[in-house]
py3Dmol code that shows the C-alpha trace and the ligand (Angstrom):
import py3Dmol

protein = """\
ATOM      1  CA  UNK A   1      -9.784  -5.336  -7.588  1.00  0.00           C
ATOM      2  CA  UNK A   2     -11.464  -6.218  -4.308  1.00  0.00           C
ATOM      3  CA  UNK A   3      -9.825  -4.646  -1.242  1.00  0.00           C
ATOM      4  CA  UNK A   4     -10.823  -5.466   2.346  1.00  0.00           C
ATOM      5  CA  UNK A   5      -9.422  -3.614   5.341  1.00  0.00           C
ATOM      6  CA  UNK A   6      -9.671  -4.825   8.943  1.00  0.00           C
ATOM      7  CA  UNK A   7      -9.152  -2.081  11.534  1.00  0.00           C
ATOM      8  CA  UNK A   8     -10.378  -0.720  14.857  1.00  0.00           C
ATOM      9  CA  UNK A   9     -10.548   2.731  13.172  1.00  0.00           C
ATOM     10  CA  UNK A  10     -12.854   2.255  10.164  1.00  0.00           C
ATOM     11  CA  UNK A  11     -13.529   6.033   9.908  1.00  0.00           C
ATOM     12  CA  UNK A  12      -9.852   6.478   9.154  1.00  0.00           C
ATOM     13  CA  UNK A  13     -10.531   5.132   5.661  1.00  0.00           C
ATOM     14  CA  UNK A  14     -13.408   7.531   4.904  1.00  0.00           C
ATOM     15  CA  UNK A  15     -10.960   9.579   2.843  1.00  0.00           C
ATOM     16  CA  UNK A  16     -10.910   6.766   0.261  1.00  0.00           C
ATOM     17  CA  UNK A  17     -14.293   8.183  -0.861  1.00  0.00           C
ATOM     18  CA  UNK A  18     -12.543  11.159  -2.436  1.00  0.00           C
ATOM     19  CA  UNK A  19      -9.939  11.852  -5.114  1.00  0.00           C
ATOM     20  CA  UNK A  20      -8.640   9.348  -7.638  1.00  0.00           C
ATOM     21  CA  UNK A  21      -9.383   6.295  -5.519  1.00  0.00           C
ATOM     22  CA  UNK A  22     -12.928   7.523  -4.866  1.00  0.00           C
ATOM     23  CA  UNK A  23     -13.505   7.799  -8.612  1.00  0.00           C
ATOM     24  CA  UNK A  24     -12.090   4.300  -9.128  1.00  0.00           C
ATOM     25  CA  UNK A  25     -14.584   3.007  -6.577  1.00  0.00           C
ATOM     26  CA  UNK A  26     -17.491   4.804  -8.224  1.00  0.00           C
ATOM     27  CA  UNK A  27     -16.565   3.342 -11.604  1.00  0.00           C
ATOM     28  CA  UNK A  28     -16.300  -0.143 -10.093  1.00  0.00           C
ATOM     29  CA  UNK A  29     -12.551  -0.617 -10.711  1.00  0.00           C
ATOM     30  CA  UNK A  30     -11.955  -0.875  -6.965  1.00  0.00           C
ATOM     31  CA  UNK A  31     -14.445  -2.574  -4.651  1.00  0.00           C
ATOM     32  CA  UNK A  32     -13.635  -1.643  -1.059  1.00  0.00           C
ATOM     33  CA  UNK A  33     -14.839  -3.146   2.210  1.00  0.00           C
ATOM     34  CA  UNK A  34     -13.808  -1.720   5.590  1.00  0.00           C
ATOM     35  CA  UNK A  35     -14.412  -3.982   8.586  1.00  0.00           C
ATOM     36  CA  UNK A  36     -14.443  -2.911  12.214  1.00  0.00           C
ATOM     37  CA  UNK A  37     -12.555  -5.537  14.201  1.00  0.00           C
ATOM     38  CA  UNK A  38     -14.690  -4.702  17.239  1.00  0.00           C
ATOM     39  CA  UNK A  39     -17.799  -5.946  15.423  1.00  0.00           C
ATOM     40  CA  UNK A  40     -16.413  -9.456  15.941  1.00  0.00           C
ATOM     41  CA  UNK A  41     -16.067  -9.093  19.727  1.00  0.00           C
ATOM     42  CA  UNK A  42     -18.631 -10.593  22.111  1.00  0.00           C
ATOM     43  CA  UNK A  43     -17.965  -8.810  25.417  1.00  0.00           C
ATOM     44  CA  UNK A  44     -19.576  -5.605  26.635  1.00  0.00           C
ATOM     45  CA  UNK A  45     -16.344  -3.605  26.286  1.00  0.00           C
ATOM     46  CA  UNK A  46     -15.665  -4.870  22.737  1.00  0.00           C
ATOM     47  CA  UNK A  47     -12.161  -5.885  23.834  1.00  0.00           C
ATOM     48  CA  UNK A  48      -9.591  -6.500  21.103  1.00  0.00           C
ATOM     49  CA  UNK A  49      -6.389  -6.665  23.172  1.00  0.00           C
ATOM     50  CA  UNK A  50      -4.916  -8.333  26.250  1.00  0.00           C
ATOM     51  CA  UNK A  51      -1.646  -8.540  28.183  1.00  0.00           C
ATOM     52  CA  UNK A  52       1.223 -10.474  26.578  1.00  0.00           C
ATOM     53  CA  UNK A  53       2.042 -14.031  27.662  1.00  0.00           C
ATOM     54  CA  UNK A  54       5.564 -14.072  29.085  1.00  0.00           C
ATOM     55  CA  UNK A  55       5.223 -10.481  30.272  1.00  0.00           C
ATOM     56  CA  UNK A  56       6.494  -7.299  28.727  1.00  0.00           C
ATOM     57  CA  UNK A  57       5.212  -3.836  27.944  1.00  0.00           C
ATOM     58  CA  UNK A  58       2.070  -3.032  26.002  1.00  0.00           C
ATOM     59  CA  UNK A  59      -0.879  -5.054  24.856  1.00  0.00           C
ATOM     60  CA  UNK A  60      -1.307  -7.714  22.177  1.00  0.00           C
ATOM     61  CA  UNK A  61      -4.314  -8.028  19.885  1.00  0.00           C
ATOM     62  CA  UNK A  62      -6.403 -11.092  20.744  1.00  0.00           C
ATOM     63  CA  UNK A  63      -6.740 -13.782  18.074  1.00  0.00           C
ATOM     64  CA  UNK A  64     -10.527 -14.442  18.232  1.00  0.00           C
ATOM     65  CA  UNK A  65     -11.857 -11.197  16.674  1.00  0.00           C
ATOM     66  CA  UNK A  66      -9.225 -11.474  13.926  1.00  0.00           C
ATOM     67  CA  UNK A  67     -10.199 -15.101  13.234  1.00  0.00           C
ATOM     68  CA  UNK A  68     -13.916 -14.259  13.050  1.00  0.00           C
ATOM     69  CA  UNK A  69     -13.408 -11.234  10.806  1.00  0.00           C
ATOM     70  CA  UNK A  70     -10.972 -12.950   8.437  1.00  0.00           C
ATOM     71  CA  UNK A  71     -13.279 -16.015   8.249  1.00  0.00           C
ATOM     72  CA  UNK A  72     -16.025 -13.797   6.854  1.00  0.00           C
ATOM     73  CA  UNK A  73     -13.771 -12.008   4.369  1.00  0.00           C
ATOM     74  CA  UNK A  74     -11.996 -15.130   3.102  1.00  0.00           C
ATOM     75  CA  UNK A  75     -15.239 -17.155   2.842  1.00  0.00           C
ATOM     76  CA  UNK A  76     -16.714 -14.442   0.611  1.00  0.00           C
ATOM     77  CA  UNK A  77     -13.857 -14.771  -1.899  1.00  0.00           C
ATOM     78  CA  UNK A  78     -15.200 -16.461  -5.017  1.00  0.00           C
ATOM     79  CA  UNK A  79     -11.829 -18.041  -5.899  1.00  0.00           C
ATOM     80  CA  UNK A  80     -11.429 -21.394  -4.166  1.00  0.00           C
ATOM     81  CA  UNK A  81      -8.088 -21.632  -2.408  1.00  0.00           C
ATOM     82  CA  UNK A  82      -7.607 -25.304  -3.184  1.00  0.00           C
ATOM     83  CA  UNK A  83      -3.828 -25.267  -3.561  1.00  0.00           C
ATOM     84  CA  UNK A  84      -1.822 -27.013  -0.817  1.00  0.00           C
ATOM     85  CA  UNK A  85      -1.678 -24.771   2.211  1.00  0.00           C
ATOM     86  CA  UNK A  86      -4.433 -22.594   0.802  1.00  0.00           C
ATOM     87  CA  UNK A  87      -1.944 -20.571  -1.192  1.00  0.00           C
ATOM     88  CA  UNK A  88      -3.664 -20.473  -4.587  1.00  0.00           C
ATOM     89  CA  UNK A  89      -2.200 -17.701  -6.761  1.00  0.00           C
ATOM     90  CA  UNK A  90      -5.721 -16.557  -7.641  1.00  0.00           C
ATOM     91  CA  UNK A  91      -7.051 -16.413  -4.096  1.00  0.00           C
ATOM     92  CA  UNK A  92      -6.806 -13.505  -1.693  1.00  0.00           C
ATOM     93  CA  UNK A  93      -3.471 -12.099  -0.526  1.00  0.00           C
ATOM     94  CA  UNK A  94      -3.546 -11.032   3.107  1.00  0.00           C
ATOM     95  CA  UNK A  95      -1.143  -8.202   3.978  1.00  0.00           C
ATOM     96  CA  UNK A  96      -0.312  -7.304   7.546  1.00  0.00           C
ATOM     97  CA  UNK A  97       1.476  -3.939   7.811  1.00  0.00           C
ATOM     98  CA  UNK A  98       4.393  -4.457  10.157  1.00  0.00           C
ATOM     99  CA  UNK A  99       7.778  -2.823  10.754  1.00  0.00           C
ATOM    100  CA  UNK A 100       9.048  -6.433  10.745  1.00  0.00           C
ATOM    101  CA  UNK A 101       7.932  -7.004   7.137  1.00  0.00           C
ATOM    102  CA  UNK A 102       9.452  -6.705   3.656  1.00  0.00           C
ATOM    103  CA  UNK A 103       9.944  -3.063   2.724  1.00  0.00           C
ATOM    104  CA  UNK A 104       7.228  -1.690   0.429  1.00  0.00           C
ATOM    105  CA  UNK A 105       8.617  -0.454  -2.907  1.00  0.00           C
ATOM    106  CA  UNK A 106       7.284   0.701  -6.268  1.00  0.00           C
ATOM    107  CA  UNK A 107       8.110  -2.774  -7.618  1.00  0.00           C
ATOM    108  CA  UNK A 108       6.006  -4.342  -4.856  1.00  0.00           C
ATOM    109  CA  UNK A 109       3.169  -1.885  -5.543  1.00  0.00           C
ATOM    110  CA  UNK A 110       3.223  -2.919  -9.214  1.00  0.00           C
ATOM    111  CA  UNK A 111       3.213  -6.608  -8.302  1.00  0.00           C
ATOM    112  CA  UNK A 112       0.310  -6.129  -5.865  1.00  0.00           C
ATOM    113  CA  UNK A 113      -1.671  -4.066  -8.414  1.00  0.00           C
ATOM    114  CA  UNK A 114      -2.132  -7.294 -10.418  1.00  0.00           C
ATOM    115  CA  UNK A 115      -3.891  -9.087  -7.540  1.00  0.00           C
ATOM    116  CA  UNK A 116      -7.654  -9.698  -7.623  1.00  0.00           C
ATOM    117  CA  UNK A 117      -8.240  -9.528  -3.881  1.00  0.00           C
ATOM    118  CA  UNK A 118      -6.098  -7.823  -1.238  1.00  0.00           C
ATOM    119  CA  UNK A 119      -6.932  -8.004   2.464  1.00  0.00           C
ATOM    120  CA  UNK A 120      -5.165  -5.564   4.814  1.00  0.00           C
ATOM    121  CA  UNK A 121      -5.093  -6.354   8.543  1.00  0.00           C
ATOM    122  CA  UNK A 122      -4.213  -3.256  10.554  1.00  0.00           C
ATOM    123  CA  UNK A 123      -2.598  -4.082  13.878  1.00  0.00           C
ATOM    124  CA  UNK A 124      -2.418  -1.709  16.845  1.00  0.00           C
ATOM    125  CA  UNK A 125      -0.727  -1.939  20.231  1.00  0.00           C
ATOM    126  CA  UNK A 126       2.401  -4.108  20.371  1.00  0.00           C
ATOM    127  CA  UNK A 127       1.140  -6.394  17.621  1.00  0.00           C
ATOM    128  CA  UNK A 128      -1.237  -9.239  16.829  1.00  0.00           C
ATOM    129  CA  UNK A 129      -1.114 -12.719  18.407  1.00  0.00           C
ATOM    130  CA  UNK A 130       1.276 -14.720  16.180  1.00  0.00           C
ATOM    131  CA  UNK A 131      -1.327 -17.464  15.679  1.00  0.00           C
ATOM    132  CA  UNK A 132      -3.424 -15.074  13.576  1.00  0.00           C
ATOM    133  CA  UNK A 133      -0.610 -14.979  10.975  1.00  0.00           C
ATOM    134  CA  UNK A 134       0.018 -18.717  11.258  1.00  0.00           C
ATOM    135  CA  UNK A 135      -3.630 -19.673  10.906  1.00  0.00           C
ATOM    136  CA  UNK A 136      -4.301 -17.244   8.070  1.00  0.00           C
ATOM    137  CA  UNK A 137      -1.311 -18.699   6.215  1.00  0.00           C
ATOM    138  CA  UNK A 138      -3.036 -22.120   6.173  1.00  0.00           C
ATOM    139  CA  UNK A 139      -5.797 -20.724   3.941  1.00  0.00           C
ATOM    140  CA  UNK A 140      -4.388 -17.733   2.082  1.00  0.00           C
ATOM    141  CA  UNK A 141      -1.118 -16.178   1.012  1.00  0.00           C
ATOM    142  CA  UNK A 142       0.162 -13.913   3.795  1.00  0.00           C
ATOM    143  CA  UNK A 143       2.768 -11.129   3.631  1.00  0.00           C
ATOM    144  CA  UNK A 144       4.115  -8.772   6.272  1.00  0.00           C
ATOM    145  CA  UNK A 145       4.912  -5.426   4.668  1.00  0.00           C
ATOM    146  CA  UNK A 146       6.721  -2.436   6.171  1.00  0.00           C
ATOM    147  CA  UNK A 147       6.650   1.145   4.970  1.00  0.00           C
ATOM    148  CA  UNK A 148      10.230   1.771   6.075  1.00  0.00           C
ATOM    149  CA  UNK A 149      12.584   1.890   9.008  1.00  0.00           C
ATOM    150  CA  UNK A 150      10.571   3.893  11.497  1.00  0.00           C
ATOM    151  CA  UNK A 151       7.754   3.141  13.932  1.00  0.00           C
ATOM    152  CA  UNK A 152       4.078   4.011  13.470  1.00  0.00           C
ATOM    153  CA  UNK A 153       1.415   3.516  16.131  1.00  0.00           C
ATOM    154  CA  UNK A 154      -0.574   1.197  13.931  1.00  0.00           C
ATOM    155  CA  UNK A 155      -0.955  -0.131  10.426  1.00  0.00           C
ATOM    156  CA  UNK A 156      -3.654   2.300   9.241  1.00  0.00           C
ATOM    157  CA  UNK A 157      -1.375   5.025   7.839  1.00  0.00           C
ATOM    158  CA  UNK A 158       0.812   2.379   6.207  1.00  0.00           C
ATOM    159  CA  UNK A 159      -2.198   0.717   4.570  1.00  0.00           C
ATOM    160  CA  UNK A 160      -3.443   4.064   3.304  1.00  0.00           C
ATOM    161  CA  UNK A 161      -0.055   4.689   1.660  1.00  0.00           C
ATOM    162  CA  UNK A 162       0.039   1.198   0.158  1.00  0.00           C
ATOM    163  CA  UNK A 163      -3.511   1.437  -1.223  1.00  0.00           C
ATOM    164  CA  UNK A 164      -2.729   4.781  -2.833  1.00  0.00           C
ATOM    165  CA  UNK A 165       0.476   3.449  -4.418  1.00  0.00           C
ATOM    166  CA  UNK A 166      -1.186   0.208  -5.584  1.00  0.00           C
ATOM    167  CA  UNK A 167      -4.540   1.712  -6.617  1.00  0.00           C
ATOM    168  CA  UNK A 168      -3.098   4.243  -9.035  1.00  0.00           C
ATOM    169  CA  UNK A 169      -1.315   1.430 -10.928  1.00  0.00           C
ATOM    170  CA  UNK A 170      -4.565  -0.428 -11.645  1.00  0.00           C
ATOM    171  CA  UNK A 171      -5.474   0.186 -15.304  1.00  0.00           C
ATOM    172  CA  UNK A 172      -8.113   2.911 -15.614  1.00  0.00           C
ATOM    173  CA  UNK A 173      -7.480   4.550 -12.234  1.00  0.00           C
ATOM    174  CA  UNK A 174      -5.020   7.165 -13.497  1.00  0.00           C
ATOM    175  CA  UNK A 175      -6.509   8.866 -16.565  1.00  0.00           C
ATOM    176  CA  UNK A 176      -3.328   9.241 -18.597  1.00  0.00           C
ATOM    177  CA  UNK A 177      -1.157   6.092 -18.306  1.00  0.00           C
ATOM    178  CA  UNK A 178       1.831   8.041 -19.698  1.00  0.00           C
ATOM    179  CA  UNK A 179       1.918  10.061 -16.487  1.00  0.00           C
ATOM    180  CA  UNK A 180       2.820   6.838 -14.659  1.00  0.00           C
ATOM    181  CA  UNK A 181       6.013   6.097 -16.563  1.00  0.00           C
ATOM    182  CA  UNK A 182       7.832   9.399 -16.019  1.00  0.00           C
ATOM    183  CA  UNK A 183       7.692   9.264 -12.229  1.00  0.00           C
ATOM    184  CA  UNK A 184      10.276   8.742  -9.536  1.00  0.00           C
ATOM    185  CA  UNK A 185      11.150   5.066  -9.015  1.00  0.00           C
ATOM    186  CA  UNK A 186       9.424   3.729 -12.125  1.00  0.00           C
ATOM    187  CA  UNK A 187      12.742   3.492 -13.973  1.00  0.00           C
ATOM    188  CA  UNK A 188      14.817   3.110 -10.814  1.00  0.00           C
ATOM    189  CA  UNK A 189      15.748   6.805 -10.755  1.00  0.00           C
ATOM    190  CA  UNK A 190      14.281   9.902  -9.122  1.00  0.00           C
ATOM    191  CA  UNK A 191      12.226  12.070 -11.466  1.00  0.00           C
ATOM    192  CA  UNK A 192      13.566  15.188 -13.198  1.00  0.00           C
ATOM    193  CA  UNK A 193      12.364  18.619 -11.990  1.00  0.00           C
ATOM    194  CA  UNK A 194       9.332  19.975 -13.823  1.00  0.00           C
ATOM    195  CA  UNK A 195       8.261  23.511 -14.800  1.00  0.00           C
ATOM    196  CA  UNK A 196       5.178  25.256 -16.152  1.00  0.00           C
ATOM    197  CA  UNK A 197       4.294  28.811 -17.223  1.00  0.00           C
ATOM    198  CA  UNK A 198       5.355  31.556 -16.712  1.00  0.00           C
ATOM    199  CA  UNK A 199       8.846  31.116 -18.206  1.00  0.00           C
ATOM    200  CA  UNK A 200      10.196  33.735 -15.794  1.00  0.00           C
ATOM    201  CA  UNK A 201       8.943  33.949 -12.199  1.00  0.00           C
ATOM    202  CA  UNK A 202      10.403  36.063  -9.376  1.00  0.00           C
ATOM    203  CA  UNK A 203      13.670  36.276 -11.274  1.00  0.00           C
ATOM    204  CA  UNK A 204      13.890  32.511 -11.721  1.00  0.00           C
ATOM    205  CA  UNK A 205      14.026  31.211 -15.294  1.00  0.00           C
ATOM    206  CA  UNK A 206      12.810  27.899 -16.686  1.00  0.00           C
ATOM    207  CA  UNK A 207      15.873  26.054 -18.103  1.00  0.00           C
ATOM    208  CA  UNK A 208      16.050  27.272 -21.766  1.00  0.00           C
ATOM    209  CA  UNK A 209      16.382  23.715 -23.114  1.00  0.00           C
ATOM    210  CA  UNK A 210      12.750  23.071 -22.103  1.00  0.00           C
ATOM    211  CA  UNK A 211      11.628  25.958 -24.332  1.00  0.00           C
ATOM    212  CA  UNK A 212      13.749  24.808 -27.288  1.00  0.00           C
ATOM    213  CA  UNK A 213      11.233  22.437 -28.867  1.00  0.00           C
ATOM    214  CA  UNK A 214      14.094  19.950 -29.368  1.00  0.00           C
ATOM    215  CA  UNK A 215      12.521  16.780 -27.948  1.00  0.00           C
ATOM    216  CA  UNK A 216      15.678  14.690 -28.230  1.00  0.00           C
ATOM    217  CA  UNK A 217      17.717  17.287 -26.355  1.00  0.00           C
ATOM    218  CA  UNK A 218      14.977  17.668 -23.746  1.00  0.00           C
ATOM    219  CA  UNK A 219      14.844  13.896 -23.129  1.00  0.00           C
ATOM    220  CA  UNK A 220      18.662  13.818 -22.747  1.00  0.00           C
ATOM    221  CA  UNK A 221      18.560  16.783 -20.336  1.00  0.00           C
ATOM    222  CA  UNK A 222      15.855  15.140 -18.215  1.00  0.00           C
ATOM    223  CA  UNK A 223      17.809  11.887 -18.093  1.00  0.00           C
ATOM    224  CA  UNK A 224      20.926  13.779 -16.939  1.00  0.00           C
ATOM    225  CA  UNK A 225      18.862  15.606 -14.270  1.00  0.00           C
ATOM    226  CA  UNK A 226      17.485  12.278 -13.064  1.00  0.00           C
ATOM    227  CA  UNK A 227      20.965  10.785 -12.790  1.00  0.00           C
ATOM    228  CA  UNK A 228      22.420  13.842 -11.070  1.00  0.00           C
ATOM    229  CA  UNK A 229      19.569  13.989  -8.573  1.00  0.00           C
ATOM    230  CA  UNK A 230      19.708  10.285  -7.835  1.00  0.00           C
ATOM    231  CA  UNK A 231      23.523  10.365  -7.366  1.00  0.00           C
ATOM    232  CA  UNK A 232      23.149  13.293  -4.966  1.00  0.00           C
ATOM    233  CA  UNK A 233      20.056  12.292  -2.938  1.00  0.00           C
ATOM    234  CA  UNK A 234      19.757   8.514  -3.256  1.00  0.00           C
ATOM    235  CA  UNK A 235      23.094   6.996  -4.326  1.00  0.00           C
ATOM    236  CA  UNK A 236      21.849   3.694  -2.887  1.00  0.00           C
ATOM    237  CA  UNK A 237      19.446   3.408  -5.846  1.00  0.00           C
ATOM    238  CA  UNK A 238      22.404   3.297  -8.261  1.00  0.00           C
ATOM    239  CA  UNK A 239      24.134   0.370  -6.548  1.00  0.00           C
ATOM    240  CA  UNK A 240      23.910  -2.808  -8.663  1.00  0.00           C
TER     241      UNK A 240
END
"""
ligand_1 = """\
11
6GU
Cl 3.640 -1.225 7.994
N 3.351 -0.615 10.561
C 3.747 -0.024 11.685
N 3.003 -0.155 12.780
N 4.858 0.683 11.783
C 5.578 0.792 10.674
C 5.223 0.202 9.452
C 4.083 -0.500 9.431
N 6.140 0.508 8.525
C 7.027 1.245 9.146
N 6.706 1.414 10.453
"""
view = py3Dmol.view(width=600, height=400)
view.addModel(protein, "pdb")
view.setStyle({"model": 0}, {"cartoon": {"style": "trace"}})
view.addModel(ligand_1, "xyz")
view.setStyle({"model": 1}, {"stick": {}})
view.zoomTo()
view.show()
């Protein structure tokens, strides 16, 4: 998968060199490009924002640097976006992290992990000039995606979370694919508690069923733990 990130804080994404995602990049499963929005500015101060038309607090990101940067990224995509409105299913999908977007879920991460080319546009300040979204939507699929109902200063942390959730679902990124299926949210429930050796630690015992060797009984116990935990912590997940 090709991933491009547009940001005014490119160093923020240096951590993608390490860990699981770093390995996936080294092995060529993920091809990452980080673009500094300020490289597309032409003034001495490398200005990316300006005051909002109509007044109001804060600053709005100017459209020109976004247009320039996205032109370069979208032109480099080998898949022609020849569908009406530039929305070919095979072309790039441009994601703008925004608290006004669809809420990011495990199901969305799985869907996005099947894409060939994701472009993340990290906004700062009070947002990006609306015409950037409108123009981009004439030549690519565009989605606004939110991490949840709270406010971040910019899209960078959200994009980092999304890339981690998406990246680990790409075949070959996580060594043992079985470890993906027993996790919270994969089956719509929270995961069961897990234990390792020693069997007794500081007076706390591992539930005896897990030492029984009875795999059927263990699976049933885990399922019951998942249901109990989900009922208690996230009853909303059990609503039809
Ligand atoms: Cl995706 N961006 C920002 N700036 N704030 C958020 C968010 C995203 N998701 C929740 N809050």
